[in-house]
C-alpha positions in Angstrom: 40.8 1.6 12.6 43.4 2.3 15.4 41.1 4.6 17.1 38.3 2.1 17.2 40.7 -0.5 18.7 41.9 1.8 21.4 38.3 2.6 22.5 37.5 -1.1 22.7 40.5 -1.8 24.9 39.6 1.2 27.1 36.1 -0.1 27.5 37.4 -3.5 28.6 39.8 -2.0 31.1 37.2 0.1 32.7 34.8 -2.8 32.8 37.4 -5.1 34.4 38.2 -2.4 37.0 34.5 -2.0 37.9 34.4 1.5 36.5 31.8 2.9 34.2 32.2 4.1 30.7 31.8 7.9 30.6 28.9 9.1 28.5 29.9 12.4 27.0 26.3 13.5 26.9 25.2 12.0 30.3 24.6 15.4 31.8 22.5 16.2 28.7 20.0 13.4 29.4 17.1 12.8 31.7 19.1 10.2 33.4 16.6 9.7 36.3 14.0 8.2 34.0 14.7 4.5 33.7 11.4 3.1 32.4 8.0 4.0 31.1 4.8 2.1 32.0 1.7 2.2 29.8 -1.6 0.8 30.9 -4.9 0.8 29.0 -8.5 0.6 30.0 -11.4 -0.6 27.9 -11.9 -3.6 25.6 -8.5 -4.7 24.3 -9.9 -7.8 22.6 -8.4 -11.2 23.0 -6.6 -13.7 20.7 -9.8 -15.7 20.6 -12.2 -12.7 20.2 -10.2 -9.9 18.6 -11.5 -6.4 18.0 -12.6 -5.7 14.4 -10.2 -4.1 12.0 -11.6 -0.6 11.8 -10.8 2.7 10.1 -13.2 4.5 12.4 -11.3 3.4 15.5 -11.8 2.0 19.0 -11.7 4.2 22.1 -9.4 3.2 25.0 -8.4 4.9 28.2 -4.6 5.4 28.8 -2.3 6.0 31.8 1.4 6.7 31.4 4.0 6.7 34.2 7.8 7.1 34.2 9.8 5.4 36.9 13.3 5.5 38.5 15.9 2.7 38.4 14.4 1.3 41.7 11.0 1.2 40.0 9.6 4.1 42.1 7.5 6.7 40.4 9.7 9.6 39.1 7.7 12.3 40.9 10.2 15.0 39.9 9.5 14.4 36.2 7.3 17.0 34.5 8.0 16.4 30.9 6.5 14.9 27.8 6.4 11.5 26.2 5.6 10.6 22.6 2.9 8.0 21.9 2.8 5.7 18.9 1.1 2.5 17.9 2.3 -0.5 16.0 0.7 -1.8 14.0 -2.1 0.8 13.8 -2.7 4.5 14.0 -4.2 7.1 16.4 -7.3 8.9 15.2 -7.2 11.1 18.2 -5.5 11.6 21.6 -7.3 13.6 24.2 -6.6 14.5 27.9 -6.8 17.3 30.4 -6.3 20.8 29.1 -2.7 21.5 28.2 -1.6 17.9 28.5 -1.8 16.8 24.9 -0.2 18.1 21.7 -0.7 15.8 18.8 0.6 12.5 19.9 2.8 14.1 22.7 1.5 13.8 26.2 2.7 15.8 29.2 3.3 14.0 32.6 2.9 15.8 35.9 4.9 14.4 38.8 5.7 11.4 36.7 2.2 10.4 35.6 -0.4 11.3 33.0 -4.0 10.2 33.6 -7.4 11.0 32.1 -6.1 10.2 28.6 -8.3 8.7 25.9 -7.0 7.4 22.6 -9.0 6.3 19.6 -6.9 3.7 17.8 -7.6 2.7 14.2 -6.3 0.2 11.6 -4.7 -2.1 14.2 -4.4 -5.7 13.1 -3.1 -8.8 14.7 -1.4 -8.2 18.1 -0.8 -4.5 18.5 0.6 -2.3 21.3 0.7 1.4 22.2 4.2 2.7 22.8 5.4 5.7 24.9 9.0 7.1 24.6 10.7 9.8 26.7 12.6 11.8 24.1 13.5 14.9 26.1 11.1 16.8 23.8 9.2 19.8 25.2 7.1 21.0 22.3 6.0 24.7 22.2 4.6 27.1 19.6 7.5 27.7 17.2 6.3 31.4 16.9 6.5 32.0 20.6 8.3 34.9 22.1 10.9 34.3 23.4 11.9 31.7 20.8 12.1 28.0 21.9 15.4 26.9 23.3 16.2 24.9 20.2 15.8 27.8 17.8 17.0 30.9 19.8 20.5 31.0 18.5 22.1 30.2 21.9 23.9 27.3 23.4 21.6 27.0 26.4 23.1 23.9 27.9 26.7 24.8 27.3 27.7 21.7 25.4 29.2 23.7 22.5 26.3 22.9 20.2 23.6 25.4 19.2 20.0 24.6 18.4 18.3 22.1 16.2 19.6 20.1 14.4 23.2 20.6 15.6 22.4 20.0 19.3 21.7 16.3 19.8 19.4 17.2 22.7 17.0 19.0 20.4 14.2 16.8 19.0 12.9 19.6 16.8 13.1 23.3 16.2 10.1 23.9 18.6 11.8 21.9 21.4 12.0 24.2 24.5 14.9 22.3 26.0 18.3 21.3 24.7 18.3 18.3 27.1 18.3 15.0 25.4 15.8 12.4 26.6 16.5 9.2 28.5 14.9 7.4 25.5 13.2 5.0 27.9 10.3 3.2 26.2 7.3 1.4 27.5 4.5 -0.5 25.8 0.9 -1.3 26.7 -0.6 -4.7 27.2 -1.3 -6.4 23.8 -4.4 -5.2 21.9 -5.9 -7.9 19.7 -7.5 -7.0 16.3 -8.8 -9.0 13.4 -6.4 -9.3 10.4 -7.3 -7.1 7.4 -9.1 -8.3 4.3 -8.2 -7.1 0.8 -10.7 -4.2 1.0 -9.0 -3.0 4.2 -5.7 -2.9 2.4 -7.2 -1.1 -0.6 -8.9 1.3 1.8 -11.9 2.0 -0.3 -10.0 4.7 -2.1 -7.3 5.4 -4.7 -4.5 5.2 -2.1 -4.1 2.6 0.6 -4.3 3.8 4.2 -1.7 1.1 5.1 1.2 2.4 3.0 4.5 0.9 4.1 2.9 -1.5 6.6 3.8 -5.2 6.6 0.4 -7.0 6.6 -0.9 -10.6 6.8 -4.1 -11.7 5.2 -5.7 -15.1 5.9 -8.1 -16.8 3.5 -10.7 -19.5 3.7 -9.3 -22.7 2.0 -12.5 -24.6 1.5 -14.7 -24.1 -1.6 -17.8 -23.4 0.4 -18.8 -19.8 1.3 -18.0 -18.6 4.8 -20.9 -18.2 7.3 -22.3 -14.8 7.9 -20.0 -12.6 9.9 -16.9 -14.7 9.2 -14.1 -12.4 8.0 -12.0 -15.2 6.7 -12.9 -15.0 3.0 -12.0 -17.1 0.0 -9.1 -15.4 -1.8 -8.8 -17.0 -5.3 -5.9 -16.6 -7.7 -7.3 -15.0 -10.9 -4.0 -14.6 -12.8 -0.3 -15.1 -12.6 2.3 -13.4 -14.7 6.1 -13.2 -14.9 6.2 -10.7 -12.0 3.6 -11.8 -9.6 -0.1 -12.7 -9.2 -3.6 -11.3 -8.7 -6.0 -12.4 -6.0 -9.7 -11.6 -5.5 -11.8 -11.9 -2.3 -14.9 -13.4 -3.8 -16.9 -13.1 -0.6 -16.7 -9.3 -0.3 -20.1 -7.6 -0.5 -19.1 -4.2 0.9 -20.7 -1.8 -1.7 -24.4 -2.2 -1.4 -24.2 -5.9 -1.4 -21.7 -6.0 -4.3 -18.0 -6.7 -4.3 -15.6 -3.7 -4.4 -12.0 -3.0 -3.7 -11.6 -6.7 -3.3 -8.6 -7.5 -5.6 -4.9 -7.0 -5.1 -1.7 -7.6 -7.1 1.3 -9.1 -5.3 4.6 -8.2 -6.9 6.8 -11.3 -6.6 9.7 -10.3 -9.1 8.9 -13.6 -10.9 6.1 -16.0 -11.6 5.0 -17.5 -8.3 6.2 -21.1 -7.7 3.6 -23.7 -7.5 0.6 -21.3 -8.0 -2.1 -21.6 -10.6 -5.3 -19.7 -11.3 -8.2 -21.0 -9.2 -6.0 -21.8 -6.2 -7.3 -20.6 -2.8 -4.8 -18.7 -0.7 -4.4 -19.6 2.9 -1.9 -16.9 4.0 -0.7 -13.8 2.1 1.9 -11.4 3.6 3.7 -8.4 2.1 4.6 -4.7 2.4 1.8 -2.5 1.2 2.9 -0.2 -1.6 1.6 2.1 -4.3 3.2 1.7 -7.7 2.1 3.8 -10.7 -1.3 4.3 -9.0 -1.9 0.7 -8.2 -2.0 -0.7 -4.7 0.3 -3.7 -4.4 1.9 -6.1 -1.9 5.7 -6.0 -2.3 8.1 -8.8 -1.2 5.1 -11.1 -0.7 5.0 -14.5 1.1 2.2 -16.8 0.4 0.8 -20.2 1.3 -1.6 -22.0 -0.9 -4.5 -23.6 1.0 -6.2 -25.3 -1.8 -4.3 -26.3 -5.0 -7.1 -26.5 -7.5 -7.3 -29.3 -10.0 -10.0 -29.6 -12.7 -10.9 -33.2 -11.9 -10.7 -33.0 -8.1 -14.3 -33.3 -6.8 -13.3 -32.1 -3.3 -11.9 -28.8 -4.8 -15.2 -28.2 -6.6 -15.6 -25.7 -9.5 -13.0 -23.1 -10.2 -14.1 -20.0 -8.2 -12.7 -17.3 -10.5 -15.5 -14.7 -10.7 -17.0 -13.3 -13.9 -15.6 -10.0 -15.1 -16.9 -6.5 -14.6 -18.3 -5.1 -17.9 -16.7 -1.7 -18.6 -18.9 0.8 -20.4 -18.2 4.4 -21.3 -20.2 5.4 -18.2 -18.1 3.2 -16.0 -14.8 4.4 -17.5 -15.8 8.0 -16.9 -16.2 7.5 -13.2 -12.9 7.0 -11.4 -14.5 5.8 -8.2 -16.2 2.9 -10.1 -13.0 2.0 -11.8 -11.0 2.1 -8.6 -13.5 -0.3 -7.0 -12.3 -2.9 -9.5 -8.6 -2.3 -9.7 -6.7 -5.6 -10.2 -10.1 -7.4 -10.7 -11.1 -9.1 -13.9 -12.8 -6.8 -16.4 -14.1 -6.9 -19.9 -14.7 -4.5 -22.8 -16.9 -5.7 -25.7 -16.6 -4.8 -29.4 -14.1 -2.1 -28.9 -12.8 -0.4 -32.0 -9.2 -1.3 -32.7 -7.0 1.6 -34.1 -6.6 2.1 -37.9 -4.1 5.0 -37.5 -0.9 3.6 -36.0 2.7 3.3 -37.2 6.4 3.6 -36.1 7.2 6.8 -37.9 7.7 10.0 -36.0 4.5 12.1 -36.2 5.3 14.8 -38.7 5.2 18.2 -37.1 3.8 16.4 -34.0 0.6 15.5 -35.9 -0.2 11.7 -35.9 -0.5 10.5 -39.5 -0.9 7.2 -41.3 2.1 5.0 -40.4 3.5 7.7 -38.2 2.0 7.9 -34.7 5.2 7.9 -32.7 5.1 11.0 -30.4 8.5 10.3 -28.9 9.8 13.1 -31.1 13.2 13.4 -29.6 13.6 9.6 -29.5 14.7 9.5 -25.8 12.4 6.5 -25.1 9.6 8.4 -23.4 7.0 11.1 -24.0 7.4 14.2 -21.9 4.1 15.5 -20.6 5.1 19.1 -20.1 2.7 20.8 -22.5 5.3 20.7 -25.2 5.2 19.1 -28.7 5.3 15.5 -27.5 2.5 16.2 -25.0 0.4 17.9 -27.7 1.1 15.0 -30.1 0.0 12.4 -27.6 -3.1 14.4 -26.7 -4.0 14.7 -30.4 -3.7 10.9 -30.8 -5.8 10.2 -27.7 -8.5 12.5 -29.0 -8.7 10.6 -32.3 -10.8 7.4 -32.0 -8.8 5.7 -34.7 -5.3 6.6 -33.4 -3.0 4.7 -31.0 0.4 6.2 -30.0 3.2 4.0 -31.3 5.8 4.3 -28.5 3.3 2.8 -26.0 3.1 -0.2 -28.2 6.9 -0.3 -28.8 7.7 -0.2 -25.0 4.7 -1.8 -23.3 2.8 -3.7 -26.0 -0.3 -1.5 -25.4 -2.9 -0.4 -27.9 -5.5 2.3 -27.3 -9.0 1.2 -28.2 -12.4 3.0 -28.4 -15.5 1.8 -26.6 -18.8 1.6 -28.4 -20.7 4.9 -28.4 -23.4 5.4 -25.9 -25.3 8.5 -27.1 -23.8 11.8 -28.1 -20.5 13.2 -26.7 -16.8 12.2 -26.7 -16.0 8.5 -27.2 -14.4 6.7 -24.2 -11.0 5.2 -24.7 -8.7 3.0 -22.8 -5.7 0.7 -23.4 -5.3 -3.1 -23.8 -2.1 -5.1 -23.7 -2.4 -7.8 -26.4 1.3 -8.5 -27.0 1.6 -10.1 -23.6 -0.5 -13.0 -24.8 0.1 -12.8 -28.6 3.7 -11.9 -29.5 2.7 -12.1 -33.2 0.0 -9.6 -32.9 0.6 -6.8 -35.5 -1.5 -3.6 -34.8 -0.6 -2.2 -38.2 -2.4 -4.9 -40.0 -5.7 -4.1 -38.3 -7.8 -1.5 -40.1 -10.8 -1.0 -37.9 -12.1 -4.4 -36.8 -13.5 -4.7 -33.3 -12.4 -6.9 -30.4 -13.7 -8.2 -27.1 -11.0 -8.2 -24.4 -11.1 -9.8 -21.0 -8.3 -9.6 -18.4 -7.0 -7.9 -15.3 -7.8 -4.2 -14.8 -4.6 -2.2 -14.1 -4.0 1.4 -13.6 -0.9 3.3 -14.7 -1.1 7.0 -13.8 -4.5 8.2 -14.9 -4.8 5.5 -17.6 -6.7 2.2 -17.3 -5.4 -0.9 -19.0 -6.8 -4.5 -19.5 -4.1 -7.2 -19.4 -5.4 -10.4 -21.0 -4.5 -13.7 -19.2 -4.1 -15.7 -22.4 -5.0 -15.7 -26.1 -8.6 -16.8 -25.3 -9.1 -13.4 -23.6 -8.3 -11.4 -26.7 -11.0 -12.1 -29.4 -10.7 -10.1 -32.6 -13.7 -9.9 -34.9 -13.4 -12.4 -37.7 -10.5 -14.4 -36.3 -12.7 -17.5 -35.7 -12.6 -17.3 -31.9 -15.6 -17.1 -29.6 -15.7 -15.1 -26.4 -15.0 -17.2 -23.2 -17.8 -15.8 -21.2 -16.7 -17.2 -17.9 -13.0 -16.8 -17.0 -13.1 -19.9 -14.9 -13.4 -21.9 -18.2 -10.2 -20.7 -19.9 -6.6 -19.6 -19.3 -6.2 -22.0 -16.3 -2.8 -23.5 -17.0 -3.1 -26.9 -15.3 -0.4 -28.2 -13.1 2.5 -30.2 -14.5 3.2 -33.8 -13.5 6.2 -32.5 -11.5 3.8 -30.3 -9.4 1.3 -33.1 -8.6 
């Protein structure tokens, strides 16, 4: 603490005397470079007419300059700058031979021209950045070795090579000189905001991982005109940790909706939100959690708070569920298309072999399908006895492994047979809507289950929204064919 105070006083004294504070590494920097100027050519879009959100990319021309403190071109500079884009990504960076290495661009006499970049997945107001890092990238296998991996203190500062020498950006850096760290940005580039399908990325893993995104929805019950990207985002379910939304206007897969639903993890049930509401604005950090694309730390604004007797709000817009068949379940790409969407399985066989006892010798038996053989609270999938026990249970159409029920309230069910071959199986989560449900008292009846389709690792699970979504044969219930007609949880008087 005393040392910190003495430096502070010294800084004040030097400043008051008109002196400068010595930079111990000043001689190790490209001190002549004071600023970086980035200019683009081509269609940058405008706030009123943004470029489309695109994974294929948009081509732009690029020019980069470095300048001195008096704003003159730094004609003595023959080094590299690093390009980046935020938000967005480069699909390619090209230029004259020898001037581009990845996203590094070499300047000659202080300027780089003839560059072309293809930028993708930009959204909102985006910019291209260029930073002078003092990084001179070369082939790491080169002979002689790069300056930052040759075992010598080339610049005489007492530090040797990467990562010890602060002037080394990487092991293949051919100079131990640190950069000026001058940064410049381009003019703004304007892109449309992403829709849910853009966040999902038409794949199992989002292309926007870690990005903070904003989605805007249409807040009137009527469908948007053709070409309007502002779609209706309807709340399909809320739970004690967040909420599910579906873009009901997406028609991206041969005229059918796909990759159009998303879970927002809110840490609690969202205040003031109910199924059938239309979302105006949804923001969050894109994440992958147990194989499911989510928005973390979301913010949201409800654009239309739906009420059943409000003529202006119209009919609840929650869509009908996708019907899962053994064929659908066998194709991961079809299941991925409907992740976090409403789904239904009809007349699935409930387990008749299920119980809390430890499976004897790792073999699931009546009343003993618990494969957590060492009772540590989880099944270890390492090819050992627990793994073999769980696999044996999964292969038996009547069996459901007990520890999954005990920890997560999940039961494995078997879909109706469709021809010869192995029977398709997946999980349901009835305890979330019926705490009194006892899987041991069921001996083979069937059930029709509706709810949100979730993925945990390689397994697919249907999470019912309320008791009406879980209809067991013979319990007196009838299937609620249209989810918009049940599980809606009307607003309280305090919320009106």
